[in-house]
N, C-alpha and C positions, 0 to 999 in steps of 0.2 A: 648682259649689257656691259659695254666697256665703260669703266669709270675714268674720268679725267683725273690724272695724278697731279696734284699741286705741290708735292714735295713738302719738306718740313718747314715749320714756321721760321722766318728769318729772325724775328724777335728784335728788330732794329727800327727805331722810329726815324723817319726822314726829318732832317732839321727844318724847322718851320721858317718860311720866308714870308714874313708878313708885309702886306702892302702898307707903305708909309704915306701914300697920298692918293689922290685920284677921285675923291668925292666931288661930284659936281655941285655947283652952287644951288641947284634945285634940290638935290638930296639934303644938303646942309640945312636948307630952309625947313624941310619937312621934319627932320629929326637929327640934329647935330650930334646927339649922344651915341647914335648907332655906329658901330664899326663895320668895315667891310669883312665879309666872310673869308676865312683863310683859304688861299689857293685860287681865288678868283682874280680875274683882271680888274683893273680899276674901273673900267667901263661897265663890266657886268655887276660889280658890287654897287656902283652908283645907281644903276637901273633898279636893282632889288630894293635898295633903301628908298628910292623915290616912289616906287610903286607900293611898298608895304609898310613904310615907316609910320604912316598915319594910323594903321591898325595897331601898331605897338603903342602909340600914344594913348589910344582909347582903352587899352587893356589895364586891368587893375594890377597893382604891383605884386599881389600874391597869387595871381591866376595863371602863372606860367612856371615851367619847370626848367631851370638852368642854374648853373653855378656862376655863369658869366654875367655879372651885373656891374653897372656903374656905381659911383659913390652914392648917388641918390636912390639906389635900389632899382632903377629902370634896367631893362634888358640891354645887353651890349650888342647882341646880334638879332637879326630877324630874317626869316625866309618865307617862301610862298605859302607854307602851310597855315600861316596865320589867317588867311582868308577862307579857310575851309570850314564847312559845317560838320565838324567832328571833334569832340573833346580829345580823342586820341591824337589826331593830327595836330591839334593846337598844343598839346603837351610837348610836341617837338618843334614848335614854330620858332623857338629861340635857340635851338641848337646852332652851332656854327656850321653845320652841314647844309649845303645848298639843296634842300629837299624839293622835289616836285611831287605834286599829287598825281594819282593815276590819270593819264589823259594824253591827248595829242601832243601837247607842248614837250613833254619829256621824250617821247619817242622820236619826234621830229628833230630835237636837239641831238639825240644819240646818233641818229642816222647822219646828220650833217657833220658831226665831229668824229664819226666812226668810233665811238667809245662804248665799251660794255656798260650795261646797266646793273646797278646794285639795287635790288628790290627787297625792301624790308616790310613784312606784313605782321601786324599784331592787333591788339585791341586795348582799350583804355584801362581795363581792370586786371591786366595780365602781370603777375609778379615779375617773371623773368624778362618781360619786355621792359619793365622799369629798370631792372638791373643793367641790361645792355645799354639802355639809354643813358644812365648815369655814367657807366664806365667808358663807353665808346662814343656814342653819338653827341655827347656833350664835351668831348675831348677835342681840343683844337688840333692836335697832331693827327688824329683819325680823320677829322673833318678836312684837313689839308689833303690827305691822300684821296679821300672820296671826291672832293671838289676838283682836284687836278686830273684824275684819271678815270672817273666814272660819272655817269648820270645817275643820281640817286633818287629813287621813288619810294615814298612811304604810303602804305595802304592800310586803311582801317578795314579789317576783314568783315566787320559787321555792316559796313557800307557796301562792300563788294564781295559777297560770298562766292560769286562765280569765279573771280580772280583767285581767291583763296583756294578754292577746290582744285583748280588747274595746277597751280604751283605747289600746293601741298602734295599732290600726287607725285610730282618730281622729287620732292624731298624724301618721300617714302621709298621711291625707287632707288635713290642713291644711298640713303642712310638706314633704310629698313624700318624706320619709325619717324613720326613727325611731331610737331608741336610749335609753340610760339614763344618767342619771336621767330618768325621764319625768315631766313637769310638766303637770298637767291642771287646768282649772277647770270645775266641774260645777254644774248646778242642784242644789237640795236633793233632787231626785228621782234624781240620779246621771247626768244627761245632760250630755255635754261640750259646751262652747261655745267653748273655746279650749284649745290644747295645744301643747306643744313639748318640748324636752329640757332641756339644761343652760342656765341663765341666769347670767351674771356678776352680782355683788351689786347694782351700781348699776342695771343694767337690771331686775333682779328687783324692787328696791324701787319703782321707778317703775311697773312693771307692776302690782304689787299695788294701788297707789293708784289707778291708772287703772281696773282691773277693778272695784274697789269703787265708784267714781264712776259707771261705766257701769251697774252693777247697780242702784244706787239710782235713777238717772235714767231708765233705759231697760230695766227688767226684762222687760217684755213682748217687746221686740225680742230681747233675749238668749235668752229662752225659745224664741222662734220659731227662732232660729239653732240652738239646741240640739236642737230637734225634728228639723230638717232633717238635721243631722249624724248624729243617732242613727239616722235612717232609712237613711242611706247606709251606716253601719256595719253595720246589720242586713242590708242587701242584700248587702254584700260577704261577710260571714261565713256567709250562707246560700247563696251562689252556687255552691259546690262540691257541693251536695247535690241530686240529681235524684230524681224520684219513680219510682225503679226498681222498687219493690215493686208499684206500680200499673201497670207497663208503660210508664213514661215514657221520655224520651230516653236516660236512663242505662242502660236495660235491655240495649241491644245490646252494651254493653261486656262483659257477663257471657257471653262466648262465646270459644271457643278461637281462632277466626279473627281476631276483632277484637283480642284480647289480643296475638296474634303481630304484628299490624300496629302496635300501639302500641309494642311492644318495639323493633321495627325503626326506627320513627320516633324513639323516645327515643335510641337509639344514634346515629342520624344527627345529631340536634340536638346531642348531646354532642360529637361530633367536629367539628361546625361551630364550636363555641365553644372548642375546645381551644387552649391557648396553647403553641405549639410550643417556644418558648425557655424560658420559666419553668415550664411545666407548670401544671396546673390548668385549670379550665373557666370562670373569671371573672376580672375585673380587680380591682385593689385597691379597698377592703380585701378580702383574700383569706381566705375561710373554706374549710376542707377539704371541706365538703359530703359528709359520711360516707354519707348516704343514696344519693347519686349514685354514689359509689365502690363501695358494696356492690352496687348494680344492675349496674354495668359489670363488676365481677368475676364476678357471677352469669352474665352472658352469655359471658364468656371460659371459665367452667367448662363451659358447655353446648356450645359450638361454636368452631371456629377463626375468630378475628377478628383478623388480624395488625395492622391499623392501630389497633384498639382496645387490644390488648395493649400495643403500643408506647407509646400515649398514657398508659395507666394506670401502666405501669412508670416512665416518665419523671416523671410527677406525683408518685408515691410516693417516688422517689429525691430529687427536689428538696425536697419537704416535710421528709423525714428529715434531709437535709443542711443545712437552713436554720435560722435562728434561732427559727422557730416551734417547733422541737423542742429540748427542754432537753438539750443535748449532754453535760452533766455528770451530771444526776440522772435523766434519762429522763422521758418523758411530754411531752405537747404543750400549748402555750399555745393560747388560744381561736382566735385568728386573727392574720394579719400585716397591718400597715398599708401595706405596699408590695407590688409585683408579684413580688418575688423570694423571698418567704417569709422575708425576713431579719429585719425588725424586728417583733416580736410585740406584741400587747397581752398583758401578762405574766401575767394570771390563768390559772389552770389549773382546769378544770372536770372533775368526775368523769365527766360524760357524754361529754366528748371522749376521755378515756382509755379508756372502755369501748368506744366505737364505733370509734376508731382502732386500739385493740388488736386488735379483731376484723378490721378492714380489712387490717391488715398480716399477721395470721395467715392470712387468706384468700389474700392475695397470695403468701405463701410456699407455700401449698398449690397454687396455680395455677402458679407459676413455678419453685419449688424454690430460689429465691435466698435464701441464708443471711442476707443483709443484712436482708431483710424479717422473717425469724424473729427476728433480733437486736433490731430495733426493737420488735416486738410484745412480746418478753420484757422488754426494758428498761422499756417502758411499764407492763406488768402488774406487774413487780417494784417499780416506783416506787409504784404504788398500794398494794401489799401492805406495803411498808416505811413509807411516809409518810402514807397516807390511811386506814389501817384503825384502827377503834376496838377497845377491849378485848373487845367482844362478837363481833367478827369481821366487822362490816359496815363501810361506807365513808363517809367524810366527803364533803361536797358540793363543796368548792372551796378553793383558796388564792388570796389576794389578789394584785393586780397590784403593790401598793405594799409597801415595807418602811419603816416609819415614814411619812414623808410623801413619799417618793421612789419614783417608778414605776421598776420594774425593777432597783432597787439590789441586790437579793439575787442576781441572775443574771449581772451583767456583771463584766468583769475589765479591769484595766490590765496592761500588760507588767510593771510592778514587782510587782504582786500575784502574777502567775504565776511570776516568777523567785524570789520569796521562798518560794512554796509548793513549787516543784519543783526548784529549783537551776538554774543557768544552762544546762547542756547540754539537759536535758529540756524546760526552758521554751522554749528556742529551737526545738527540734524541734516542740513542740506549737503554738507561735505561728505557725510556717510552715504547719502543717497546718490550723489554724483561721483563718487570715487575720487575725491580730491585728496591730495597728499602734499607733504612739504617738498618732496623732490619733483613733483609734477609729471606730466606726460608730454609736455611740449616746451622745450627751451626754458626749463625751471619754472614753468607756470602750468596751469591746468586747463585743458579743454574739457568742458563739462559734458558728461555722458552718463547714461544710465546702465550700470552693470547688471541691474536686475529690473524686472518689470514692476509696474505699480502693484500688481497682484501679489508678487513675491514680497515686496516691501511691506505691504499691508499684512500679509500672513506673519512675517517676522515681528512686526510691531503690534500685532493683535488689534488692529483697527480695520475699518472698512477701506476699500479702495477709494471711495469718494472722499474720505477724510484725508487720505494721502494727497489726492489731487487738489483738494481745496486749500490745504496748507501750502503746498508747493506753488499753486497759482499766485497766492499773495506774495510769497518770497520772490518769485520770478518777476513780478511787477516792480518790486523794490529794486532788484538788480538791474532791471531794464532802465529805470529812471537814473540809477547811479551810472550805468554805462553810457547814458546819453551825455554825460559830462566829459567823456573822453574825446580824444582826437578821432574824428570819424574817418572811415575809409572814403576815398573819392567816390562820388556818385556820378555815374555817366548819365546825363540827362537827355540823351537821344531818345526820341520816340520812334521805334522801328515798327513799321506797319505789320510785318509778319508776327513778331513777338507779341504785339498788342492784340492781334487777332487771336492768338493762342489764349491769352489771358481772358479776353471777352468770352470765348467759348467755355473755358473752365468756370468762370463766374456764372454764366447763364445756366450751365448744367448743374453746378453746385447749388444754385439757389433752390432748385427743386429737391435734390437728394438730401441736402443739409437743412432744408426749410429755413433759409436765410433770405429774407426779402431784400436786405441791403445789397446782396450780391447781384441780383438782377438789376437793381437801380444803377449800380456801378457799371455793369456791363452795358446797359442801354446808353449811359452817358458817354462812355468811351467809344462805343460803336457808332453813335451819331457823330462824334467829333471826327473819327477817322473818315467817315463817308463824306462829311462836309468839307474837310480841310486837306485830306491826303488824296482824295479822288477829284479829278477835274473832268467831269462828264462831258463838257463841251469839247475838250481836246482829246477825250478818250485816253487819259493819262493818269495812272496811279503813281504816287510818289512813295519812295521807301522810307525816307528819313524826315523827321520833324525835329527841329532844334531851334530854340530861342525864337519861336513864333514863325519860323520859315520852314518851307519844305524843299527837299532837294533829292537828287539821285533817283532816276526813273526806277520803278519797281522791278524786281526780278520775279520769277514765277512763284516763289514761295510767298511773296507778299499778297498776290492775288489769291492763291489757294487758301492761305490761312484766314484772310479777311472774308472770303466767301463762306468758309466753314463757320466763322463767327456770326455772319449774317443769318445763316441757317439755324444756328443754335439760338439766336434771339427770336427767330420765328417760332421755333419749337417751344420756347419758354413762354412766349406771350400770345401766340396765335395771330399776331399782327402781320397781315400779308405785305405790308410795306417792306419788311425785311426779306421776304421771299422775292419780291420784285427787284430789290437792290441786289440780291445774290445773283439773279439772272442777268442783270445788266453787267455786273463785274465778270461773270463767267463768259459772257459773249466776247468781251474785250480780251479776256485771257486766251480764248481760243484763237481769236484773230492774231494776237501778238506772239503766242508761244507754241501753238500746235504744229507738230511735225506731220504734214500731210502725206509724206511718203512712207514713214515707218511707224507712225502713231506715237503717242506720248507727247510730253511737253518739254521744250528746251528751258534751260535755266534763265537765259537772257532772251529778251524779246527781239522782234525784227528791227526795232528802233534802238539806236545805241545811246550810251551816255554821252551827252554833248559836252565837250570840253571847251567849246567856244563861248560859253556863257560869260557873264560878268562875274569874274571870280571875286571881285572886291565886295560884291553884295552877297555872294554865296548862293545866288539864285541861278538855276540853270535856264538856258534858252530852250526852245522846242527841240526835241530829239531829232538828230539828223543821221546821216549815213554812218555805217559801222566800219568802213574799210580803213579808216585812219589809225585806229587803235588796234594793234595786232591781237589775234586770238588763236591759240593752238588748235582748239576744238570748240565747237558749239555743244557744250555738254548737256546731259540730262541728269537730274538728281533722282536716283532710285534707291539709295541706301538709307535705311532707317537706323538711328542710333539714339542720341539724347533727344533729338527731335525727329519726327517723321519727315521723310523726304517730301519734296513738293509734289512729286508724281504720286506718292501714296496718298497725300491729302487730296490731290485732284481726283483720285478714284473715289474717295469718300464723298466729295461734293457732287460728283456726277451721279453716283448711286443715289444720293439723297434727293437731288433734283429730279431724277427719273421717278423716284418713289412719291415725291410731293407734287409733281406736275403731270406725270404721264406723257411728257413730250418725248417722242421716240428718239430724237437725235441725242439726248443725254445718254440713253441706253447704248446707242451706237458708239459714241465717244468713249463710254466706259469700257466696252468690250475691246475696242481697238487699243485703248491705253493698257488694259490688263494683258493683252497679247504682246504688246511692245515690251512689257516688263517680264515676259516669260523667262528669259535667260537668267535674270537675277533671282526670280522666285524659285526656279528649279535648282540652281546651284546652292542657294542658301535661303531657305524660307524665312529664317529669323532675321536675315538682313533686310527683308522687306515686310516685317511683321505687321506694321500698321496697314500697309496695302492689303495684306492677307485678311485683315479684319473687314475691310471694305468688300473684298471678294466674297467673304462669307455672308455679309449682309445682303449682297446682291442675290446669291443663290439660295441661301437658307432663310432669308428674312431678317430684318433688323430687330434688335432687342432694345428695350429701354422703357422709360415711364411714359413715353409718347411714341406712338406708331401710326402709320398711315395706310389707308386702303383706297381703292377706287381712284387711282391717279391723283391722289392727294385730296379728294373730295370728302373723304371720311377720316376724321382724326379721332384717335382713341387715347385717352389719358388716364393713367392709373394713379389714384391718390389714396393715401391712408384714410380710413374712416374715422368717425368721431370716437369710437371705442376701440379698445385693444382687439387685435385680430380682425377688425373690420376693414373692408376695402370698398372703394367707390370707383367704378369704371365709367368714365364719362365719354360719350360718343357725340361728336358733332357731325351730322350728316347734311351736307350742303344740297339744296334743291338743284335739280329734280331727282337726286339719288335717294334710294331707299334700300333697306335690307329686310330679309325675312325675320319674323319673330322667332322666339325659342320653340314655339309650337306651330308647325305648318299644317295646312289643311290638305296638302297634296304630298304623297310619298316621295315623289321625285325631287322635291325641293330640299335645299340644305338649310336647316335651322341655324340660328345664331346660338352659339354655345360657348360657355366659359368653363375651363377645366384647369387642372394643375399639371405641369410637366416636371416629372422627376423630383428629386430632393426628398425632404422629410416633411413636406407640407401636404395637407389635403383640404379640399373645399367642403366645409360643413353645411353651408347653405348658400343659395343664390336667389335673388329676387330680380326678375326681369320686368321691364316696363310693360304697361298695358299696350297691346297692339291695336292697330286699326285694321278693320276688314274693308278692303277696297276691291272693286271690280275694275280691271284694266281693259283698255280698248281691244287688246288682242285675245281675250278669253272671257268666257261667261262666268266661270267659277270665281268666287271671291278669294283674295289673298290676304294673309295676316302679315302686315308690314309695320316697320318702324322707320321713322324719319325725323328730321329736325334734331334738336338737342335732347338726348336721353341719358339715363343713368342706370347702370346695372350694379346693384349692391350685393355684398356677400360677406361671408365670414370664412377666413382661411386659418387653419391651425397648424402650428409647427410642433412636431414631436421632439425636436432638439433645439437647443439655443445656440446661436452664433454658428450656424452651419451654412447652408445654401440659401440664396434669396428665394422669395416667393416668385415663382415663374407661372404667371397666368397665361394660358393659351386661349386666344380669342379666334374663333373661326366664324366667318360670315361670308355671305354671297351678296354682292352689291349689284343693283340694277338701276337703270333709268328708264325713260319711256319706251325706247325702242331697242334696248340691248341689255344683256346681263353679262357680267364678267365671271370668270371661273371662281369657285370658292377659294378663299385665301385664309391662311393662318398666320398670325403674328404672336410673338411672345412678349409679354409686358413684365417688367421687373417691378416688384413692389417697393415703393418708397418706405424706408424705415421710419417708424414712429418717432 
């Protein structure tokens, strides 16, 4: 690819030419204290103030970010972002830059004036986004350059993940790596010709001047470069989709044999990349990669894999003991900048809490290690305590910064600890957490555990429980002390997809961790999302909730994660209301996002984001035609990383709906989707790890504490018994279905049987329910049958502690009046006592 050469930075600021007059009388009436944005004509400035000045009047003095204030503390400038439903955009609403939100207005203006577009993408809790905002976007000289020579668009990536993915691909092509803030230069048609991330102010100033000169002198060359880069972006974002529906090369993936091969290959690749000392499967910066961990845990649930079990356990211990985990308040930071999981990037995202809360509860289910249960509970409790809104759903993130200092809220000095705890307890805790005078982060200490609880207990000659109990009390004291500090910004957006993840984790965790409060929280948020983010009459799901309003039509991940949440609530409660709701949302998802030609789901729906709505209210109108806002490619999300891709989640919900309803069309959509993802799966199985779990569920059967037979008409739930080693297998068999008893009267019939699959467990005893002897219309001999609600009780013994989970295999054959299904086997995982 030919890169556009922009030459060295000029390093010279253009002399500011400030407007001395031009405010209309109407603008003066609205807000006389506001000044015109530098670089705009008097007429443009007056229109902006007239339209948005009232919003500035309504804003609290401490709720905006700018150095430019009047004597009374009010903002000197205002731009169009003040009317947007995004804390991130509102952070920039008093920049002197004439920002536009993503939409028709910006592109229309760019085409009319034939100006290049400067596109800045970030999010509210991004540290380097704040740095560039303070240095450049709040600088009047930079604003003058942007306002004179460019149309400037600011995008919240959490509102528009589709826009973020397209332009991030361009950044990665040009720079080799990406990140935020993302800085893009586009043609008026939205095609990128240069892109990077953070720029220091001097470099950015020179760059703006150089881009302007190149555009004026060599526009045709710039457009040619933009065309080439756009084609490369289109090729990359289309590469993971094969014509599986038409029998293309992706079709072979939709088979049990090939799925099994991909699973084994994925496990092998993961072990090759495993870091034996620090844990994890990549080098710094180290991300947890929740999708990969869920895939590996799923394999441990299914069969004995000693090397994999050891690698996953070590990784989870190192993460939970590291600074990436908030040792005081619970919950995980987004990633660590070092190999040891010590120094985090301090922002905390809701999606990390949801996915890692699920990872650690799964790890507890697999190993029985109480430490994993503790980390899962602390993570979920942190979200319920600190990230839940009054309606019961969950905020999107907390910032890395407190004030202008990264990590300030989370770090400690020895003096602070001694003052908070007293000398004796502080000394004990500082030894536990590796605290020193020199510190490990800017002369302060990120708390971390250099040694496990067990090692500390051994050295101190006390029990592990004694260490945990003492530490728990001290952590509560530190938490209360920390609450007095300046808090990081809390982004109070309610994002449908991320809340769906949290509902799923809470619903699943309520069973695995035996926490009734989790299912109550999940039900409350699930109900709110369905009632307030879903408009059934219009067939419209909304992505964003903020300050009691909804906005931004949902993208595919919002539908996929919300349906997954509805199904998790159905599994946890047995209430078919949630199953019916999941079907309604899935139908709309198929209508809006399904690719009828090639299979799979697009990121954005057939309806566009409407930019003609009333921006002053923040409420969108009905969605309209998509042709006004340019798009390089209608992409599909197939790559799993911190969160699974929307197409991987779609595989899960289609497989689950097929299993729970027996409706053949869900099976067909599943196989077509899996075929469409064939290219991605074959090139890199771990890049679509969560999707591979769904494929395994489809061909090998689901695993869990709840499984389904007979097109969803038979539900089996495995619960811990009243006594140690006891289990209780509850079956709910809906009429007119029945199953054979454990002792059949005819040799050709398949009896219902419970056994153990692998591991170190064995079944000591099983008590089956009393059968009914029934004569059916189609034969004269009686049959021994079970129906209705029944319970199979037993005792399973483990020869080793904290190894593999109890895997009960249940085989049964289901029949109704005029047909019998083939015998079926499902694996149930024992809930830990």
